[in-house]
PDB file of N, H, CA, C and O in Angstrom:
ATOM      1  N   MET A   1       9.506 -22.790  -1.937  1.00  0.00           N
ATOM      2  CA  MET A   1      10.079 -21.455  -1.949  1.00  0.00           C
ATOM      3  C   MET A   1       9.422 -20.598  -3.017  1.00  0.00           C
ATOM      4  O   MET A   1       9.099 -19.437  -2.768  1.00  0.00           O
ATOM      5  N   ASP A   2       9.222 -21.157  -4.205  1.00  0.00           N
ATOM      6  H   ASP A   2       9.484 -22.101  -4.408  1.00  0.00           H
ATOM      7  CA  ASP A   2       8.595 -20.407  -5.286  1.00  0.00           C
ATOM      8  C   ASP A   2       7.163 -20.019  -4.919  1.00  0.00           C
ATOM      9  O   ASP A   2       6.675 -18.962  -5.319  1.00  0.00           O
ATOM     10  N   LEU A   3       6.495 -20.885  -4.153  1.00  0.00           N
ATOM     11  H   LEU A   3       6.891 -21.743  -3.827  1.00  0.00           H
ATOM     12  CA  LEU A   3       5.134 -20.567  -3.726  1.00  0.00           C
ATOM     13  C   LEU A   3       5.133 -19.366  -2.799  1.00  0.00           C
ATOM     14  O   LEU A   3       4.242 -18.520  -2.875  1.00  0.00           O
ATOM     15  N   ASP A   4       6.124 -19.285  -1.924  1.00  0.00           N
ATOM     16  H   ASP A   4       6.848 -19.972  -1.862  1.00  0.00           H
ATOM     17  CA  ASP A   4       6.229 -18.146  -1.021  1.00  0.00           C
ATOM     18  C   ASP A   4       6.461 -16.857  -1.789  1.00  0.00           C
ATOM     19  O   ASP A   4       5.863 -15.825  -1.483  1.00  0.00           O
ATOM     20  N   ILE A   5       7.327 -16.921  -2.780  1.00  0.00           N
ATOM     21  H   ILE A   5       7.813 -17.759  -3.028  1.00  0.00           H
ATOM     22  CA  ILE A   5       7.617 -15.739  -3.593  1.00  0.00           C
ATOM     23  C   ILE A   5       6.382 -15.312  -4.368  1.00  0.00           C
ATOM     24  O   ILE A   5       6.065 -14.125  -4.444  1.00  0.00           O
ATOM     25  N   GLU A   6       5.689 -16.284  -4.940  1.00  0.00           N
ATOM     26  H   GLU A   6       5.947 -17.248  -4.878  1.00  0.00           H
ATOM     27  CA  GLU A   6       4.474 -15.960  -5.695  1.00  0.00           C
ATOM     28  C   GLU A   6       3.385 -15.401  -4.780  1.00  0.00           C
ATOM     29  O   GLU A   6       2.644 -14.497  -5.167  1.00  0.00           O
ATOM     30  N   ALA A   7       3.295 -15.939  -3.578  1.00  0.00           N
ATOM     31  H   ALA A   7       3.896 -16.673  -3.264  1.00  0.00           H
ATOM     32  CA  ALA A   7       2.320 -15.432  -2.610  1.00  0.00           C
ATOM     33  C   ALA A   7       2.651 -13.997  -2.214  1.00  0.00           C
ATOM     34  O   ALA A   7       1.757 -13.161  -2.083  1.00  0.00           O
ATOM     35  N   LEU A   8       3.941 -13.715  -2.024  1.00  0.00           N
ATOM     36  H   LEU A   8       4.668 -14.394  -2.131  1.00  0.00           H
ATOM     37  CA  LEU A   8       4.364 -12.350  -1.697  1.00  0.00           C
ATOM     38  C   LEU A   8       4.041 -11.396  -2.835  1.00  0.00           C
ATOM     39  O   LEU A   8       3.535 -10.297  -2.606  1.00  0.00           O
ATOM     40  N   LYS A   9       4.331 -11.812  -4.056  1.00  0.00           N
ATOM     41  H   LYS A   9       4.742 -12.704  -4.242  1.00  0.00           H
ATOM     42  CA  LYS A   9       4.044 -10.969  -5.220  1.00  0.00           C
ATOM     43  C   LYS A   9       2.551 -10.708  -5.356  1.00  0.00           C
ATOM     44  O   LYS A   9       2.142  -9.596  -5.690  1.00  0.00           O
ATOM     45  N   ALA A  10       1.736 -11.725  -5.100  1.00  0.00           N
ATOM     46  H   ALA A  10       2.068 -12.628  -4.829  1.00  0.00           H
ATOM     47  CA  ALA A  10       0.282 -11.555  -5.178  1.00  0.00           C
ATOM     48  C   ALA A  10      -0.205 -10.588  -4.096  1.00  0.00           C
ATOM     49  O   ALA A  10      -1.061  -9.742  -4.355  1.00  0.00           O
ATOM     50  N   LYS A  11       0.335 -10.714  -2.904  1.00  0.00           N
ATOM     51  H   LYS A  11       1.031 -11.401  -2.694  1.00  0.00           H
ATOM     52  CA  LYS A  11      -0.045  -9.831  -1.803  1.00  0.00           C
ATOM     53  C   LYS A  11       0.364  -8.391  -2.104  1.00  0.00           C
ATOM     54  O   LYS A  11      -0.394  -7.458  -1.837  1.00  0.00           O
ATOM     55  N   ILE A  12       1.564  -8.212  -2.659  1.00  0.00           N
ATOM     56  H   ILE A  12       2.179  -8.969  -2.876  1.00  0.00           H
ATOM     57  CA  ILE A  12       2.030  -6.879  -3.022  1.00  0.00           C
ATOM     58  C   ILE A  12       1.116  -6.262  -4.070  1.00  0.00           C
ATOM     59  O   ILE A  12       0.750  -5.091  -3.971  1.00  0.00           O
ATOM     60  N   ALA A  13       0.752  -7.048  -5.067  1.00  0.00           N
ATOM     61  H   ALA A  13       1.049  -7.999  -5.147  1.00  0.00           H
ATOM     62  CA  ALA A  13      -0.145  -6.547  -6.115  1.00  0.00           C
ATOM     63  C   ALA A  13      -1.496  -6.134  -5.532  1.00  0.00           C
ATOM     64  O   ALA A  13      -2.063  -5.112  -5.917  1.00  0.00           O
ATOM     65  N   GLU A  14      -1.998  -6.937  -4.605  1.00  0.00           N
ATOM     66  H   GLU A  14      -1.537  -7.767  -4.292  1.00  0.00           H
ATOM     67  CA  GLU A  14      -3.278  -6.634  -3.948  1.00  0.00           C
ATOM     68  C   GLU A  14      -3.184  -5.334  -3.149  1.00  0.00           C
ATOM     69  O   GLU A  14      -4.089  -4.502  -3.206  1.00  0.00           O
ATOM     70  N   LEU A  15      -2.098  -5.160  -2.409  1.00  0.00           N
ATOM     71  H   LEU A  15      -1.362  -5.836  -2.363  1.00  0.00           H
ATOM     72  CA  LEU A  15      -1.912  -3.957  -1.608  1.00  0.00           C
ATOM     73  C   LEU A  15      -1.727  -2.720  -2.483  1.00  0.00           C
ATOM     74  O   LEU A  15      -2.229  -1.644  -2.157  1.00  0.00           O
ATOM     75  N   LYS A  16      -1.009  -2.874  -3.592  1.00  0.00           N
ATOM     76  H   LYS A  16      -0.602  -3.748  -3.857  1.00  0.00           H
ATOM     77  CA  LYS A  16      -0.827  -1.748  -4.511  1.00  0.00           C
ATOM     78  C   LYS A  16      -2.155  -1.319  -5.129  1.00  0.00           C
ATOM     79  O   LYS A  16      -2.405  -0.130  -5.327  1.00  0.00           O
ATOM     80  N   LYS A  17      -2.994  -2.292  -5.427  1.00  0.00           N
ATOM     81  H   LYS A  17      -2.791  -3.258  -5.266  1.00  0.00           H
ATOM     82  CA  LYS A  17      -4.322  -1.982  -5.974  1.00  0.00           C
ATOM     83  C   LYS A  17      -5.138  -1.199  -4.945  1.00  0.00           C
ATOM     84  O   LYS A  17      -5.766  -0.193  -5.276  1.00  0.00           O
ATOM     85  N   GLU A  18      -5.122  -1.667  -3.700  1.00  0.00           N
ATOM     86  H   GLU A  18      -4.612  -2.484  -3.431  1.00  0.00           H
ATOM     87  CA  GLU A  18      -5.849  -0.975  -2.633  1.00  0.00           C
ATOM     88  C   GLU A  18      -5.292   0.435  -2.437  1.00  0.00           C
ATOM     89  O   GLU A  18      -6.053   1.374  -2.205  1.00  0.00           O
ATOM     90  N   HIS A  19      -3.976   0.587  -2.529  1.00  0.00           N
ATOM     91  H   HIS A  19      -3.358  -0.176  -2.718  1.00  0.00           H
ATOM     92  CA  HIS A  19      -3.322   1.885  -2.382  1.00  0.00           C
ATOM     93  C   HIS A  19      -3.794   2.842  -3.472  1.00  0.00           C
ATOM     94  O   HIS A  19      -4.118   3.995  -3.190  1.00  0.00           O
ATOM     95  N   ARG A  20      -3.835   2.362  -4.723  1.00  0.00           N
ATOM     96  H   ARG A  20      -3.573   1.425  -4.952  1.00  0.00           H
ATOM     97  CA  ARG A  20      -4.300   3.200  -5.836  1.00  0.00           C
ATOM     98  C   ARG A  20      -5.762   3.616  -5.664  1.00  0.00           C
ATOM     99  O   ARG A  20      -6.120   4.772  -5.888  1.00  0.00           O
ATOM    100  N   GLU A  21      -6.601   2.657  -5.263  1.00  0.00           N
ATOM    101  H   GLU A  21      -6.310   1.717  -5.081  1.00  0.00           H
ATOM    102  CA  GLU A  21      -8.014   2.949  -5.054  1.00  0.00           C
ATOM    103  C   GLU A  21      -8.202   3.971  -3.940  1.00  0.00           C
ATOM    104  O   GLU A  21      -9.026   4.878  -4.054  1.00  0.00           O
ATOM    105  N   LEU A  22      -7.456   3.825  -2.890  1.00  0.00           N
ATOM    106  H   LEU A  22      -6.787   3.088  -2.797  1.00  0.00           H
ATOM    107  CA  LEU A  22      -7.516   4.754  -1.768  1.00  0.00           C
ATOM    108  C   LEU A  22      -7.069   6.146  -2.199  1.00  0.00           C
ATOM    109  O   LEU A  22      -7.648   7.149  -1.782  1.00  0.00           O
ATOM    110  N   ASP A  23      -6.042   6.198  -3.032  1.00  0.00           N
ATOM    111  H   ASP A  23      -5.572   5.383  -3.371  1.00  0.00           H
ATOM    112  CA  ASP A  23      -5.552   7.470  -3.551  1.00  0.00           C
ATOM    113  C   ASP A  23      -6.650   8.182  -4.337  1.00  0.00           C
ATOM    114  O   ASP A  23      -6.839   9.389  -4.188  1.00  0.00           O
ATOM    115  N   GLN A  24      -7.366   7.443  -5.164  1.00  0.00           N
ATOM    116  H   GLN A  24      -7.212   6.463  -5.285  1.00  0.00           H
ATOM    117  CA  GLN A  24      -8.458   8.030  -5.939  1.00  0.00           C
ATOM    118  C   GLN A  24      -9.569   8.544  -5.028  1.00  0.00           C
ATOM    119  O   GLN A  24     -10.116   9.622  -5.262  1.00  0.00           O
ATOM    120  N   GLU A  25      -9.900   7.787  -4.005  1.00  0.00           N
ATOM    121  H   GLU A  25      -9.456   6.912  -3.815  1.00  0.00           H
ATOM    122  CA  GLU A  25     -10.919   8.209  -3.034  1.00  0.00           C
ATOM    123  C   GLU A  25     -10.495   9.502  -2.329  1.00  0.00           C
ATOM    124  O   GLU A  25     -11.298  10.416  -2.147  1.00  0.00           O
ATOM    125  N   ILE A  26      -9.230   9.558  -1.941  1.00  0.00           N
ATOM    126  H   ILE A  26      -8.578   8.815  -2.089  1.00  0.00           H
ATOM    127  CA  ILE A  26      -8.711  10.740  -1.244  1.00  0.00           C
ATOM    128  C   ILE A  26      -8.817  11.962  -2.147  1.00  0.00           C
ATOM    129  O   ILE A  26      -9.215  13.036  -1.695  1.00  0.00           O
ATOM    130  N   ILE A  27      -8.466  11.808  -3.403  1.00  0.00           N
ATOM    131  H   ILE A  27      -8.143  10.936  -3.770  1.00  0.00           H
ATOM    132  CA  ILE A  27      -8.555  12.920  -4.354  1.00  0.00           C
ATOM    133  C   ILE A  27      -9.995  13.413  -4.464  1.00  0.00           C
ATOM    134  O   ILE A  27     -10.242  14.619  -4.468  1.00  0.00           O
ATOM    135  N   LYS A  28     -10.928  12.498  -4.551  1.00  0.00           N
ATOM    136  H   LYS A  28     -10.727  11.518  -4.548  1.00  0.00           H
ATOM    137  CA  LYS A  28     -12.350  12.877  -4.643  1.00  0.00           C
ATOM    138  C   LYS A  28     -12.801  13.649  -3.406  1.00  0.00           C
ATOM    139  O   LYS A  28     -13.472  14.676  -3.513  1.00  0.00           O
ATOM    140  N   ILE A  29     -12.431  13.149  -2.244  1.00  0.00           N
ATOM    141  H   ILE A  29     -11.887  12.315  -2.156  1.00  0.00           H
ATOM    142  CA  ILE A  29     -12.839  13.790  -0.994  1.00  0.00           C
ATOM    143  C   ILE A  29     -12.203  15.171  -0.870  1.00  0.00           C
ATOM    144  O   ILE A  29     -12.848  16.115  -0.413  1.00  0.00           O
ATOM    145  N   GLU A  30     -10.934  15.294  -1.277  1.00  0.00           N
ATOM    146  H   GLU A  30     -10.410  14.528  -1.649  1.00  0.00           H
ATOM    147  CA  GLU A  30     -10.258  16.588  -1.209  1.00  0.00           C
ATOM    148  C   GLU A  30     -10.918  17.602  -2.141  1.00  0.00           C
ATOM    149  O   GLU A  30     -10.995  18.786  -1.813  1.00  0.00           O
ATOM    150  N   GLN A  31     -11.387  17.151  -3.288  1.00  0.00           N
ATOM    151  H   GLN A  31     -11.324  16.189  -3.555  1.00  0.00           H
ATOM    152  CA  GLN A  31     -12.056  18.048  -4.224  1.00  0.00           C
ATOM    153  C   GLN A  31     -13.387  18.542  -3.656  1.00  0.00           C
ATOM    154  O   GLN A  31     -13.760  19.700  -3.841  1.00  0.00           O
ATOM    155  N   ILE A  32     -14.080  17.669  -2.979  1.00  0.00           N
ATOM    156  H   ILE A  32     -13.776  16.728  -2.829  1.00  0.00           H
ATOM    157  CA  ILE A  32     -15.354  18.038  -2.366  1.00  0.00           C
ATOM    158  C   ILE A  32     -15.111  18.936  -1.159  1.00  0.00           C
ATOM    159  O   ILE A  32     -15.870  19.869  -0.898  1.00  0.00           O
ATOM    160  N   GLY A  33     -14.047  18.640  -0.435  1.00  0.00           N
ATOM    161  H   GLY A  33     -13.430  17.882  -0.647  1.00  0.00           H
ATOM    162  CA  GLY A  33     -13.680  19.445   0.727  1.00  0.00           C
ATOM    163  C   GLY A  33     -14.495  19.140   1.963  1.00  0.00           C
ATOM    164  O   GLY A  33     -14.784  20.030   2.762  1.00  0.00           O
ATOM    165  N   SER A  34     -14.864  17.889   2.120  1.00  0.00           N
ATOM    166  H   SER A  34     -14.630  17.166   1.471  1.00  0.00           H
ATOM    167  CA  SER A  34     -15.644  17.531   3.304  1.00  0.00           C
ATOM    168  C   SER A  34     -15.041  16.332   4.023  1.00  0.00           C
ATOM    169  O   SER A  34     -14.150  15.656   3.510  1.00  0.00           O
ATOM    170  N   ASP A  35     -15.550  16.090   5.221  1.00  0.00           N
ATOM    171  H   ASP A  35     -16.273  16.640   5.639  1.00  0.00           H
ATOM    172  CA  ASP A  35     -15.206  14.914   6.023  1.00  0.00           C
ATOM    173  C   ASP A  35     -13.711  14.815   6.316  1.00  0.00           C
ATOM    174  O   ASP A  35     -13.032  13.899   5.854  1.00  0.00           O
ATOM    175  N   GLY A  36     -13.218  15.772   7.088  1.00  0.00           N
ATOM    176  H   GLY A  36     -13.770  16.516   7.463  1.00  0.00           H
ATOM    177  CA  GLY A  36     -11.800  15.830   7.421  1.00  0.00           C
ATOM    178  C   GLY A  36     -11.297  14.640   8.200  1.00  0.00           C
ATOM    179  O   GLY A  36     -10.173  14.191   7.978  1.00  0.00           O
ATOM    180  N   ILE A  37     -12.104  14.112   9.113  1.00  0.00           N
ATOM    181  H   ILE A  37     -13.018  14.476   9.293  1.00  0.00           H
ATOM    182  CA  ILE A  37     -11.679  12.962   9.914  1.00  0.00           C
ATOM    183  C   ILE A  37     -11.527  11.733   9.030  1.00  0.00           C
ATOM    184  O   ILE A  37     -10.553  10.990   9.151  1.00  0.00           O
ATOM    185  N   ARG A  38     -12.485  11.522   8.149  1.00  0.00           N
ATOM    186  H   ARG A  38     -13.277  12.126   8.052  1.00  0.00           H
ATOM    187  CA  ARG A  38     -12.412  10.387   7.222  1.00  0.00           C
ATOM    188  C   ARG A  38     -11.181  10.516   6.326  1.00  0.00           C
ATOM    189  O   ARG A  38     -10.498   9.530   6.050  1.00  0.00           O
ATOM    190  N   LEU A  39     -10.911  11.723   5.882  1.00  0.00           N
ATOM    191  H   LEU A  39     -11.466  12.524   6.106  1.00  0.00           H
ATOM    192  CA  LEU A  39      -9.755  11.978   5.030  1.00  0.00           C
ATOM    193  C   LEU A  39      -8.459  11.637   5.768  1.00  0.00           C
ATOM    194  O   LEU A  39      -7.567  11.010   5.196  1.00  0.00           O
ATOM    195  N   GLN A  40      -8.353  12.040   7.017  1.00  0.00           N
ATOM    196  H   GLN A  40      -9.077  12.549   7.482  1.00  0.00           H
ATOM    197  CA  GLN A  40      -7.162  11.721   7.818  1.00  0.00           C
ATOM    198  C   GLN A  40      -6.985  10.218   7.968  1.00  0.00           C
ATOM    199  O   GLN A  40      -5.872   9.708   7.843  1.00  0.00           O
ATOM    200  N   ARG A  41      -8.077   9.506   8.234  1.00  0.00           N
ATOM    201  H   ARG A  41      -8.981   9.921   8.335  1.00  0.00           H
ATOM    202  CA  ARG A  41      -8.008   8.055   8.392  1.00  0.00           C
ATOM    203  C   ARG A  41      -7.562   7.386   7.093  1.00  0.00           C
ATOM    204  O   ARG A  41      -6.760   6.453   7.097  1.00  0.00           O
ATOM    205  N   MET A  42      -8.097   7.881   5.997  1.00  0.00           N
ATOM    206  H   MET A  42      -8.749   8.639   5.994  1.00  0.00           H
ATOM    207  CA  MET A  42      -7.735   7.312   4.701  1.00  0.00           C
ATOM    208  C   MET A  42      -6.260   7.554   4.387  1.00  0.00           C
ATOM    209  O   MET A  42      -5.582   6.676   3.854  1.00  0.00           O
ATOM    210  N   LYS A  43      -5.772   8.736   4.715  1.00  0.00           N
ATOM    211  H   LYS A  43      -6.323   9.449   5.148  1.00  0.00           H
ATOM    212  CA  LYS A  43      -4.365   9.042   4.469  1.00  0.00           C
ATOM    213  C   LYS A  43      -3.459   8.174   5.345  1.00  0.00           C
ATOM    214  O   LYS A  43      -2.405   7.723   4.898  1.00  0.00           O
ATOM    215  N   ARG A  44      -3.873   7.941   6.592  1.00  0.00           N
ATOM    216  H   ARG A  44      -4.730   8.306   6.955  1.00  0.00           H
ATOM    217  CA  ARG A  44      -3.098   7.060   7.478  1.00  0.00           C
ATOM    218  C   ARG A  44      -3.070   5.637   6.934  1.00  0.00           C
ATOM    219  O   ARG A  44      -2.034   4.973   6.949  1.00  0.00           O
ATOM    220  N   ARG A  45      -4.229   5.177   6.450  1.00  0.00           N
ATOM    221  H   ARG A  45      -5.071   5.716   6.438  1.00  0.00           H
ATOM    222  CA  ARG A  45      -4.325   3.832   5.876  1.00  0.00           C
ATOM    223  C   ARG A  45      -3.435   3.726   4.638  1.00  0.00           C
ATOM    224  O   ARG A  45      -2.762   2.716   4.435  1.00  0.00           O
ATOM    225  N   LYS A  46      -3.437   4.771   3.817  1.00  0.00           N
ATOM    226  H   LYS A  46      -3.984   5.592   3.982  1.00  0.00           H
ATOM    227  CA  LYS A  46      -2.610   4.786   2.610  1.00  0.00           C
ATOM    228  C   LYS A  46      -1.127   4.692   2.981  1.00  0.00           C
ATOM    229  O   LYS A  46      -0.375   3.955   2.344  1.00  0.00           O
ATOM    230  N   LEU A  47      -0.713   5.426   3.992  1.00  0.00           N
ATOM    231  H   LEU A  47      -1.324   6.026   4.510  1.00  0.00           H
ATOM    232  CA  LEU A  47       0.675   5.386   4.441  1.00  0.00           C
ATOM    233  C   LEU A  47       1.029   4.008   4.998  1.00  0.00           C
ATOM    234  O   LEU A  47       2.118   3.490   4.750  1.00  0.00           O
ATOM    235  N   ALA A  48       0.106   3.425   5.749  1.00  0.00           N
ATOM    236  H   ALA A  48      -0.779   3.846   5.951  1.00  0.00           H
ATOM    237  CA  ALA A  48       0.343   2.089   6.299  1.00  0.00           C
ATOM    238  C   ALA A  48       0.486   1.066   5.168  1.00  0.00           C
ATOM    239  O   ALA A  48       1.319   0.163   5.244  1.00  0.00           O
ATOM    240  N   LEU A  49      -0.321   1.211   4.133  1.00  0.00           N
ATOM    241  H   LEU A  49      -0.998   1.945   4.071  1.00  0.00           H
ATOM    242  CA  LEU A  49      -0.212   0.319   2.984  1.00  0.00           C
ATOM    243  C   LEU A  49       1.147   0.471   2.310  1.00  0.00           C
ATOM    244  O   LEU A  49       1.783  -0.516   1.939  1.00  0.00           O
ATOM    245  N   LYS A  50       1.580   1.710   2.159  1.00  0.00           N
ATOM    246  H   LYS A  50       1.064   2.512   2.461  1.00  0.00           H
ATOM    247  CA  LYS A  50       2.876   1.973   1.530  1.00  0.00           C
ATOM    248  C   LYS A  50       3.995   1.306   2.326  1.00  0.00           C
ATOM    249  O   LYS A  50       4.891   0.694   1.746  1.00  0.00           O
ATOM    250  N   ASP A  51       3.944   1.422   3.646  1.00  0.00           N
ATOM    251  H   ASP A  51       3.215   1.919   4.118  1.00  0.00           H
ATOM    252  CA  ASP A  51       4.952   0.800   4.510  1.00  0.00           C
ATOM    253  C   ASP A  51       4.917  -0.727   4.387  1.00  0.00           C
ATOM    254  O   ASP A  51       5.958  -1.381   4.324  1.00  0.00           O
ATOM    255  N   GLN A  52       3.715  -1.272   4.354  1.00  0.00           N
ATOM    256  H   GLN A  52       2.870  -0.741   4.405  1.00  0.00           H
ATOM    257  CA  GLN A  52       3.562  -2.719   4.251  1.00  0.00           C
ATOM    258  C   GLN A  52       4.085  -3.220   2.901  1.00  0.00           C
ATOM    259  O   GLN A  52       4.735  -4.263   2.832  1.00  0.00           O
ATOM    260  N   ILE A  53       3.802  -2.481   1.842  1.00  0.00           N
ATOM    261  H   ILE A  53       3.274  -1.633   1.898  1.00  0.00           H
ATOM    262  CA  ILE A  53       4.304  -2.845   0.515  1.00  0.00           C
ATOM    263  C   ILE A  53       5.830  -2.834   0.519  1.00  0.00           C
ATOM    264  O   ILE A  53       6.461  -3.753  -0.002  1.00  0.00           O
ATOM    265  N   ALA A  54       6.417  -1.806   1.099  1.00  0.00           N
ATOM    266  H   ALA A  54       5.905  -1.059   1.522  1.00  0.00           H
ATOM    267  CA  ALA A  54       7.880  -1.708   1.152  1.00  0.00           C
ATOM    268  C   ALA A  54       8.488  -2.879   1.929  1.00  0.00           C
ATOM    269  O   ALA A  54       9.503  -3.440   1.514  1.00  0.00           O
ATOM    270  N   ARG A  55       7.870  -3.247   3.050  1.00  0.00           N
ATOM    271  H   ARG A  55       7.046  -2.791   3.387  1.00  0.00           H
ATOM    272  CA  ARG A  55       8.377  -4.382   3.834  1.00  0.00           C
ATOM    273  C   ARG A  55       8.330  -5.678   3.024  1.00  0.00           C
ATOM    274  O   ARG A  55       9.284  -6.456   3.018  1.00  0.00           O
ATOM    275  N   LEU A  56       7.209  -5.895   2.346  1.00  0.00           N
ATOM    276  H   LEU A  56       6.433  -5.264   2.352  1.00  0.00           H
ATOM    277  CA  LEU A  56       7.068  -7.124   1.566  1.00  0.00           C
ATOM    278  C   LEU A  56       8.036  -7.141   0.385  1.00  0.00           C
ATOM    279  O   LEU A  56       8.618  -8.180   0.071  1.00  0.00           O
ATOM    280  N   GLU A  57       8.208  -5.997  -0.265  1.00  0.00           N
ATOM    281  H   GLU A  57       7.735  -5.153  -0.010  1.00  0.00           H
ATOM    282  CA  GLU A  57       9.144  -5.934  -1.388  1.00  0.00           C
ATOM    283  C   GLU A  57      10.577  -6.186  -0.925  1.00  0.00           C
ATOM    284  O   GLU A  57      11.370  -6.781  -1.654  1.00  0.00           O
ATOM    285  N   SER A  58      10.906  -5.741   0.271  1.00  0.00           N
ATOM    286  H   SER A  58      10.261  -5.257   0.864  1.00  0.00           H
ATOM    287  CA  SER A  58      12.264  -5.978   0.780  1.00  0.00           C
ATOM    288  C   SER A  58      12.488  -7.466   1.049  1.00  0.00           C
ATOM    289  O   SER A  58      13.622  -7.943   0.994  1.00  0.00           O
ATOM    290  N   GLN A  59      11.422  -8.193   1.336  1.00  0.00           N
ATOM    291  H   GLN A  59      10.501  -7.805   1.381  1.00  0.00           H
ATOM    292  CA  GLN A  59      11.548  -9.639   1.542  1.00  0.00           C
ATOM    293  C   GLN A  59      11.855 -10.367   0.233  1.00  0.00           C
ATOM    294  O   GLN A  59      12.428 -11.456   0.243  1.00  0.00           O
ATOM    295  N   LEU A  60      11.473  -9.763  -0.888  1.00  0.00           N
ATOM    296  H   LEU A  60      11.007  -8.878  -0.896  1.00  0.00           H
ATOM    297  CA  LEU A  60      11.737 -10.385  -2.181  1.00  0.00           C
ATOM    298  C   LEU A  60      13.190 -10.228  -2.609  1.00  0.00           C
ATOM    299  O   LEU A  60      13.705 -11.026  -3.392  1.00  0.00           O
ATOM    300  N   LEU A  61      13.850  -9.188  -2.088  1.00  0.00           N
ATOM    301  H   LEU A  61      13.432  -8.540  -1.452  1.00  0.00           H
ATOM    302  CA  LEU A  61      15.232  -8.930  -2.465  1.00  0.00           C
ATOM    303  C   LEU A  61      16.164  -9.789  -1.631  1.00  0.00           C
ATOM    304  O   LEU A  61      15.975  -9.918  -0.421  1.00  0.00           O
ATOM    305  N   PRO A  62      17.168 -10.378  -2.266  1.00  0.00           N
ATOM    306  CA  PRO A  62      18.120 -11.193  -1.484  1.00  0.00           C
ATOM    307  C   PRO A  62      18.979 -10.303  -0.600  1.00  0.00           C
ATOM    308  O   PRO A  62      19.258  -9.155  -0.944  1.00  0.00           O
ATOM    309  N   ASP A  63      19.393 -10.835   0.531  1.00  0.00           N
ATOM    310  H   ASP A  63      19.166 -11.768   0.811  1.00  0.00           H
ATOM    311  CA  ASP A  63      20.289 -10.100   1.424  1.00  0.00           C
ATOM    312  C   ASP A  63      21.656  -9.996   0.761  1.00  0.00           C
ATOM    313  O   ASP A  63      22.233 -10.995   0.330  1.00  0.00           O
ATOM    314  N   ILE A  64      22.158  -8.782   0.690  1.00  0.00           N
ATOM    315  H   ILE A  64      21.689  -7.970   1.040  1.00  0.00           H
ATOM    316  CA  ILE A  64      23.461  -8.556   0.078  1.00  0.00           C
ATOM    317  C   ILE A  64      24.436  -8.146   1.193  1.00  0.00           C
ATOM    318  O   ILE A  64      24.218  -7.162   1.899  1.00  0.00           O
ATOM    319  N   ILE A  65      25.481  -8.904   1.324  1.00  0.00           N
ATOM    320  H   ILE A  65      25.658  -9.703   0.750  1.00  0.00           H
ATOM    321  CA  ILE A  65      26.495  -8.600   2.325  1.00  0.00           C
ATOM    322  C   ILE A  65      27.577  -7.800   1.648  1.00  0.00           C
ATOM    323  O   ILE A  65      28.219  -8.275   0.710  1.00  0.00           O
ATOM    324  N   ALA A  66      27.783  -6.585   2.120  1.00  0.00           N
ATOM    325  H   ALA A  66      27.262  -6.199   2.881  1.00  0.00           H
ATOM    326  CA  ALA A  66      28.777  -5.694   1.488  1.00  0.00           C
ATOM    327  C   ALA A  66      30.162  -6.024   1.916  1.00  0.00           C
ATOM    328  O   ALA A  66      31.114  -5.375   1.481  1.00  0.00           O
TER     329      ALA A  66
END
């Protein structure tokens, strides 16, 4: 069980790193003002990463029955 949790945490850290790097790339491209299609793809990828991070983080939280 601890291995699963550690694997999830490692995956989350990896995805967060990719998200930050993508954010920096997007900022650079927006400053240059070129390649709109690439920018759209990068923004979609960033959003997908955010969703994936949220899903994985929710797996780390115990189910709470109200």
